[in-house]
C-alpha positions in Angstrom: -10.6 10.0 -7.4 -7.9 11.6 -5.2 -6.8 8.8 -2.9 -4.7 9.8 0.1 -2.9 6.7 1.4 -4.3 7.1 5.0 -7.1 4.5 5.3 -5.0 1.3 5.1 -2.5 2.4 7.6 -4.4 1.7 10.9 -4.8 -2.0 9.8 -1.2 -2.1 8.7 0.0 -0.9 12.1 -2.1 -3.4 14.0 -0.8 -6.1 11.7 2.8 -5.1 12.3 2.3 -5.1 16.1 0.5 -8.4 16.0 3.3 -10.0 14.0 5.9 -8.7 16.5 4.1 -10.5 19.4 4.9 -9.9 23.0 7.3 -12.7 23.9 10.4 -10.6 24.6 11.6 -8.1 27.1 13.9 -5.1 26.8 15.2 -2.3 29.0 16.3 1.3 28.1 15.7 5.0 28.5 12.5 6.4 27.0 12.4 8.4 23.8 9.6 10.7 22.8 6.5 9.9 24.8 4.1 7.7 22.8 1.4 9.7 21.1 3.2 13.0 21.4 3.2 15.2 18.3 6.5 14.8 16.5 8.5 18.0 16.5 8.6 19.8 13.2 12.2 19.5 12.1 12.9 22.5 9.8 15.9 22.8 7.6 18.1 25.9 8.0 16.9 28.9 5.9 19.1 29.6 2.9 19.5 32.9 1.0 17.3 33.1 -2.0 17.6 35.0 -5.2 14.5 37.1 -6.2 12.6 35.4 -9.0 10.1 36.8 -11.4 6.4 36.7 -10.3 5.0 33.4 -11.5 2.1 33.2 -13.9 -1.5 32.6 -12.6 -2.4 29.0 -13.4 -6.1 29.6 -13.2 -6.2 30.2 -17.0 -5.0 26.7 -17.7 -7.2 23.6 -18.2 -7.9 21.3 -15.2 -5.6 18.6 -16.6 -2.8 21.1 -17.3 -3.0 22.4 -13.7 -2.9 18.9 -12.4 0.2 18.2 -14.5 1.8 21.3 -13.0 0.7 20.1 -9.5 2.3 16.7 -9.9 5.5 18.3 -11.1 5.6 20.8 -8.2 5.0 18.2 -5.5 7.9 16.0 -6.9 10.1 19.1 -7.0 9.6 19.9 -3.3 12.1 18.4 -1.0 9.6 18.0 1.8 6.0 18.8 2.9 3.9 18.5 6.0 0.5 16.8 5.7 -2.1 17.3 8.4 -5.8 16.3 8.5 -8.7 14.0 9.3 -10.0 11.0 7.4 -13.1 9.1 8.4 -14.0 5.6 7.2 -16.4 3.0 8.7 -17.0 5.3 11.7 -13.3 5.4 12.5 -11.7 8.9 12.6 -8.0 8.9 11.7 -6.0 12.1 12.4 -2.7 12.6 10.6 0.2 14.9 11.2 3.1 13.7 9.0 6.3 15.2 7.7 7.2 13.7 4.3 10.7 13.9 2.6 12.3 12.1 -0.3 13.8 9.4 1.9 11.1 8.9 4.5 9.0 10.7 7.0 7.8 11.0 10.5 4.9 12.1 12.6 1.8 11.0 14.5 -1.5 9.6 13.4 -4.3 8.4 15.6 -7.3 6.1 15.0 -10.2 6.1 17.5 -8.2 8.4 19.8 -5.1 6.2 20.1 -2.0 8.1 18.8 0.9 6.3 17.1 4.3 7.8 16.5 5.9 6.8 13.2 9.3 7.2 11.7 10.2 5.7 8.3 13.7 5.8 6.8 13.8 4.2 3.4 11.9 1.0 4.1 12.7 0.7 7.8 9.7 1.5 10.0 9.8 2.6 13.6 6.5 2.6 15.6 5.9 4.0 19.1 2.6 2.8 20.5 0.3 4.2 23.2 -1.1 2.1 26.0 -4.5 2.2 24.3 -3.2 0.7 21.1 -1.2 -2.0 23.0 -4.4 -3.0 24.9 -6.4 -3.1 21.7 -3.7 -5.3 20.1 -3.7 -7.6 23.1 -7.5 -7.9 23.0 -7.2 -8.8 19.3 -4.7 -11.5 20.1 -6.8 -12.7 23.1 -3.8 -12.2 25.3 -4.0 -12.9 29.0 -3.8 -10.0 31.5 -0.2 -11.1 32.4 0.8 -11.1 28.7 -0.8 -7.6 28.2 1.1 -6.2 31.2 4.3 -7.7 29.9 3.8 -6.0 26.5 3.1 -2.7 28.2 6.3 -2.9 30.2 8.2 -4.1 27.1 7.1 -1.2 24.9 7.1 1.7 27.4 9.2 4.4 25.8 10.3 2.1 23.1 10.2 2.0 19.3 9.2 -1.2 17.4 11.5 -1.5 14.4 10.6 -3.5 11.2 12.6 -3.9 8.0 10.5 -6.5 6.3 8.6 -5.2 3.3 5.2 -6.8 3.4 1.7 -5.7 2.6 1.1 -3.9 5.9 4.5 -2.2 6.0 4.2 -1.0 2.4 1.1 1.0 3.5 3.0 2.7 6.3 6.0 3.5 4.0 3.5 4.9 1.4 2.0 7.2 4.0 5.3 8.7 5.0 7.4 8.9 1.8 6.8 12.0 -0.4 6.9 10.3 -3.9 4.8 7.3 -2.8 2.2 9.5 -1.0 1.6 11.7 -4.0 1.6 8.8 -6.4 -1.3 7.3 -4.4 -3.0 10.7 -4.1 -3.1 11.3 -7.8 -4.1 7.7 -8.8 -7.2 7.0 -10.9 -8.4 10.5 -11.4 -11.3 10.8 -13.9 -13.4 13.7 -15.2 -11.4 16.4 -13.5 -12.8 20.0 -13.6 -11.8 23.4 -12.3 -13.6 25.0 -9.4 -13.6 28.6 -8.3 -10.5 30.6 -7.3 -10.4 31.6 -3.6 -8.0 32.0 -0.7 -7.5 28.7 1.2 -5.4 28.7 4.4 -4.1 32.1 3.4 -3.0 30.9 0.0 -4.5 32.1 -3.4 -5.8 28.8 -4.7 -7.9 27.2 -7.5 -9.9 24.0 -7.0 -9.6 20.8 -8.9 -12.7 18.6 -8.4 -13.1 15.0 -9.3 -16.7 14.7 -8.2 -16.0 13.5 -4.7 -13.2 15.7 -3.5 -11.7 19.1 -4.3 -7.9 19.6 -4.3 -7.1 23.2 -3.7 -3.7 24.1 -5.3 -1.6 27.3 -5.1 -2.6 29.3 -8.2 1.0 30.6 -8.4 2.9 27.3 -8.5 0.4 24.4 -8.4 1.4 23.0 -5.0 -1.4 21.3 -3.1 -2.8 23.4 -0.3 -5.8 21.4 0.9 -7.9 18.4 0.0 -11.5 18.5 1.0 -14.4 16.1 0.8 -17.5 17.2 -1.1 -19.7 14.8 0.8 -22.5 16.6 2.8 -21.6 16.8 6.5 -18.1 15.5 6.0 -15.2 17.2 7.9 -12.5 15.2 6.2 -9.6 17.1 4.9 -5.8 17.1 4.4 -3.8 20.3 4.6 -0.4 20.7 3.0 2.4 23.1 4.0 5.9 23.7 5.2 7.3 22.9 1.7 11.1 22.6 1.6 11.4 23.4 5.3 11.6 19.9 6.9 14.5 17.6 7.6 14.6 13.9 6.9 13.9 11.8 10.0 16.7 10.1 12.1 16.5 6.7 13.6 15.7 6.6 17.4 18.7 5.8 19.7 19.5 2.1 19.6 18.8 1.7 23.3 15.2 2.7 22.6 14.6 0.3 19.8 13.1 -3.2 19.8 13.8 -5.1 16.6 10.5 -6.9 15.7 12.4 -8.9 13.0 14.5 -10.4 15.7 11.5 -11.6 17.6 10.8 -14.2 15.0 8.4 -12.1 12.8 
């Protein structure tokens, strides 16, 4: 089955925050407001040479199209992934920009947005008040401790460089190769669906029985992943290929190093 690496990330973020604790203080200017949608950082346009019209992939077998899709995703320098995933009654919204070296964006679970930047294996998280209060409740923190954490994290990014189970899930969500490796894992009994226009792109569907991945019929690039479950609104949409820049670290004055807090 197509497996987008979204579901484990909420738990991973909470784990990262819990490990960091709230026993330190820091001052500094605010960066992007927590929960704000990360700006789409597009790379400068470059002159292109006209290329021959690509062949229509719909005549190929499902497995052959999938092979072309895997190759095309790894050939793309960057891609934007937006959508909604529901599990256990929790709705997670995602808007991420993936590049070869990392990614950035915003995802939210239960209405609490979290801004994320990942550069290599270094993770930066900017949390909303709602998430901080939920974390404090999980820790059974006192009111004073909760208010101290809110003051500490206002306008700040929590940095972590330790590669652990939780942080691996966040890196996987935001790095192009790791994201698609997870997406294409354990696919069985793949079949072709119909050809139709999806998000303005001529596409053909690849169905594994639970989800349909619509890919550009001209080059195999993913366009949209949809659930086939009745009543489900889950989806991931792919776009802005080769148009996004790799993320940059937040200013040092806006960063709190969770590793230095004893995690």
